[in-house]
N, C-alpha and C positions, 0 to 999 in steps of 0.2 A: 240584502245583507250578505248574500253568498259571495265569497271572495276566492273562488277557485280559479287560480291563474297558473300559468306555466311556472312562474317563479315560485309560487307556493308549493306546487308539486315537486319542483326540484329541491326546495328546502326540506320537504318531507323525506325525500330520498337521502339527502345529505345527513339529516338527523338519524335516519334509520341506520346508515352506514356507521355514523359516529357511535350509535348505541352499541353495535356489535364490536366496534373497536374498543369501546369502554369496557364491554363485557370481558374481552380478552385481557385488558389491562388490569382488571379488578383482582384477578387471581382466584383460584379455586376456593380459598378459605372464606370468601365473601358470598359464595353461592347459597341461595335459600330456596326453599320449596315454594314459598308464596311471598309476593309483594302485596302489601295492604296499603293502597294509595288513596288519600283523601284530598280532593280538589275543592278547597273550602273558600268560596267566594262570598264574603260577608261585607264587601264594600258597597253597602246599600242599607236599607232599613232593617235588615235582619241582624245587624250588629247591635243587639238590644238585650233587654232583660225581660224575662217572661216567667210564667208559671206562678203557682201559689206562693212560692218562696222567693220570687223575684230574682232569679238567678241569671247570670250571663249565659246566653245561648251558646256562644262560641267557647267560652272558658269551661263550661260544664262538659262539653264534648272533649276538650283537651284533657280534662281531669280523668275522664273515663278511659281515654287511650293510655294515659300515663299510669293508670292503675294496673295495666297489663304490660305494655311496652313490647319492644321487639325482642325476638329470641334468635337462637342460632338457625332456626328454620323459617321464621316469619319476620320480615323486615317491614316496619311501618313508617311511612313518610307522609307529611302534611304540607301542602302549599296553601298558605292562608293570606288573604288580602282583606284587611278590615277597614272600617270607615275612617279611622284616624291612623296616620302613620304608614310606613312602607309595608310591602309584602315581605313575608318570611317563609323560608323553606326549612322544615324541621325533620330530623329523624326522631321518632318517638321511642324513648327507652323507658324502662320502669322508673317512675318518679321524676323524669326530666324530659324536656323538649330541647334537643341539641340542634342549635342553629347551623345550617349548612352554608357557611360563609363562602365556600368555593363556587356555589351556584350563581349563575348570572341573574337568577330570579330573586335572589335574596337581598333585602335591605334597600329596595327602591320601589317606587310606585310602578305597578305593572298593569297590563290590560288582561284581565281574566277572560275577556270575551274574544281574545285573539287565539286562533288555533295553534299559532307558533308557541304560545305560552304553555298550552297543554302538551305539545310535543316536547318542549324543553323539560317539563316536569317529569314526564314518563321516561325520557331519555336519561336524565340525571339519576333518578332512582334505579333504573335498570343498569346503569354503568357502575353504581356503587354496590348494588346487590343483584347480580344476575339471578333470575328466578325461573323455576319450572312453570309457575302460573302467576297471574296478576289479577287482583281485584281492584277496580278503580271506582271510587264513589264520588259523585258530584253532590255538593252541598250548597243549596241556594234556593231562590224561587225557581219554579219550573213551569213549563207549559209544553204542549205538543211542539211548539216552535223552537224552544231552546232550554239550556240548562244552567246558564251562568250570566247574571246581569251585574255589570260593573259600572258604578256611578262615577268613579274617578279613574279613568284609564291612563292618566298621566298627572304630573304635578300641575299641569295647566288645566286639568279638568277633563271633560269629555265623557261620553257614555258609550257602552258597547255591550253586546251579549254574545254568547257562544251558541250559535244555532246548531240544530241537529246535524246539518250538513257539515258544519265546521268541526263538530266532534269527529266525524268520519275523516275529515281532512287532517285533523291534528293527530289522529291515531294511525295514519297511513304508515305501514311498515312495522307496526307493533302488534303483538299478539296479546291483547287484553282479554282474558278468559271470561270475566264477569264484569259487567257495568252495573253499578247500583246508583239509583237516582233518589237521594234523600230530599225529595221535592214533590210538589204537587203536579198532577196531570201529565206525567211523562209516559205512563203505562197505556199507550194507545197503539193500535195495529199499525198506524202510519209510521210511528217512531220505530217499532219493532222491525218492520219490513225494511226501513232505511238502514238500520244497523245490520240486519241480516244480509243485505246486498252490498253494503259499502264498507264493512269492517270485518275483522277476523274474530269478533267476539262471539262467544258461544251462548251466553245467558244474559238476560236483562232482568234486573230486580227493580221494580218501580211501582209507584202509586198510580192507580187508575183514576183516582179523584184527589180530593184534598188529603194532605198529611199535615199533622200538627207540628208545633215548634219542637216537640220532643224528638221526633225523628227516629233514626235507627239507634239501637243500644250499642254504642261503639265499644264499650267494655265487654259486653257479653259476646258480641260477634268476634272481636279480636281474640278473646280468651278461648273461644271454641276452636278457632283456627290454630292457636298455639298449642292447644291440648291435642289436636289431631291434625297435624300439618300434612298428612297424606290424603286429606279430603280432595275429592275430584271437584272440578268446577260446578258440576250439577249439585253435588252435596253442599258446597258452599252457598250456592244460590238458594237452595231449600232451607239451609240452616239460617240464613238471614231472615227469611219469612217466619220461621218458627220462633226465633229469638225476639223478633219484633212483635209477634203475636203475644208471647209471654209478657212483654212489657206493657202492651196496650190493653190487655184483657183483665188487668187487675189494678187496684189502687196504687198510686194516686193518679195514674194517667188514663184510666178507663173512661174518664169524663170527656176525652177527645173523641167524640162519638161518630165522626165521619171519616175515619182512617181506613184505607185499603192498601194492600200491597200484594204483588204477585211476582212469581219467578217464571220467566218466559224462556223456553228452549228455542233460540233463534234458528237452529238447524231445522226446526219443524215449521217455521213461519211461512216459508215459500209454499209448502204444500197447502197450508191453510189459506193463503191468499189465492192460490190457484182454484181451490174448491169454492171459495167465496165468489170468485169470478164466474165459475160455472153456474152458480145460483143466480147472480145478478144479470148475467147474459140472458138467462131464461125470463127473468122478470122484465128486463128492459125491452125485450122483443115485443111484448104486448102489455105495456104498463097499464093501459086503461082497464084491462081485465083484472089486474092485481093491485091497483092503487089503494083500494080500501083495506086490503090485508096489510100492505106496507104501512099505511097511516096508523092502523091499530098496533102493529108491531113496534113502530117507533114510539108510540105512547107507552106501551108496556115496558120498553127498555130504558126509559128515563129513570134516574135514580137519585139525584140530589141537586141542590141549587147550584153548586159550583160547576157541575158538569152541564147542567141544563143551560146555564148562562153562556157557555161557549159551544152549545149544540153537539155535545158528545153523548152518546147512548152506550149502553152495555152491548157489546157485540154478540155475545152468545145468546142473551135473552132476545135480542132482535131476530136472530136467525131461528131460534127455537119457536118464537111466536109465529113467524111466517109458516113454519112447518106444521104447527098445530092448527092453524086456521085454513090453510090452503086445501082446496078440493082436488088439486092436481097431483097425481101420483108422481109425476116427473119432478115437480117442485118439492114434494115431500122427500123424495130420494136425494135430491140435491142438498136439501137442508141437513139430512142425516149425514151425508158425507162431510159437509162443512163442520158440523158439530163434532164428529169424530176427530177431525183434524184439529179443531180448537182444543179439545181435551188432551190431545197429544202434545200440543204446544205449551199449554199452561200447566206447568208441573207442580205448582204450589200457589195457593191463594189464601189470603186472610182478609177479612173485613170485620170491623168492629160491629157491635150488636145491631145498630140501627140500619146497617147496610147489608147484613149477612145474607139476605135472600134477594138482593137486588143487583149485586155485582159478581162477575165470574172471572175477572182477571185481565180483560182487555177492553178498552173503549174504542169507539169508532165515530168519526165526525159525520153527522147526518143532519144538516140544517133543513129547516122547513121552508126556507126561502133562498133563492139564488144569491141575493145580496148579502146574506149572512155568512157566506163562505169566505174565509180569509184570503186575501190576495196571494199569500205565499203558498196556498195549498197545492197548487200545481207543481211546486218544486218537489213534493214528496214523490218518490218512485211509485208508491202505492196508488197514487191518483190515476196512473195510466194503466192500472190492472183491472179495468172495467168499472171502477167505482165512479169516475166522473161521468161516464156514459149513463150509469144507473141513476146518479143524482139528477142529471139533466132530464132524463125520462120521467123521473118522479115529480120534479118541479112542474114539468109541462102537463102531466096528467092530473096533478093536484090543483092546477089552475092558479098557481101563485107566482108565475114568472111574469 
């Protein structure tokens, strides 16, 4: 599904150039401190009604945004594609959604799974309101593989999705300070490392496991940013976790019992991956000696049905369990280094009650059988950082290959 071509790269450069040209044309009066961008792909089974009051999932989020609206310092834009009808690009003002008819994305069926669509959205908003900082939120189903599934990519039909690699492609040339994923299962080390090495993004806010229909509190997060538009990207990322925690830890939404969210400092992720590689290199060298410890650590790090079904375990719990079981001082020291780097990378984490002692902010894929590893996994840059070597050694020693 990766569509990285010379033409796509050239298109990204052209879009970046046009963005800066648009910035100059917009004039100083349109400059804002923050762009709040929502990439809302509901052209699938999420364009529905949910909750005890049977409310529209999409329209409830619109209402939340409109309860706050854009200000002189924070401009909010939404690109939405729903099940029925064309896509629309709106600027959100208090009490209204103003249709951006000058956008090429507005008023027609579009492919939300195309990185060019993402580029066009960010480019348009940036040209209208040049900003010091940008928050970009993806709204849809999610997985380690991608962030936007579009069931109607054109008037003739067709399906597509926006892979993690296409996110990086679509954002080429743009400084998006914080990426938020209002979706399930995006908060994995594989995704964080991909963004850390392929985008200019500083922070990722994502769910390590399932997240319910209620999602982020769009009114509360936008209100906090308008109240304090001088917030740094780190402060915005942490604020999003805190506001989501306030929403999900009290009625009526505390019944969504398996929500988790974390804020990841992508600038710290490379060090974490390096220290993890130091640990797995030691384990892989003589896996027969360590395989029982790894098996027990994997079991200790499992945390819920959704993650278990796709062979994801909690990364920190896995490493800590190896360190607590191993009789090797070298292995224990390597675990300690990796845990310190993990704690530096995960700057905020929240889990609802049933998962509070099971998740620490980032998952990692650890299948018990070689055939359970997805075919796309090798596309992750993380896979070449010692992890595939570790997995192959584990499978061989565990006798399941």
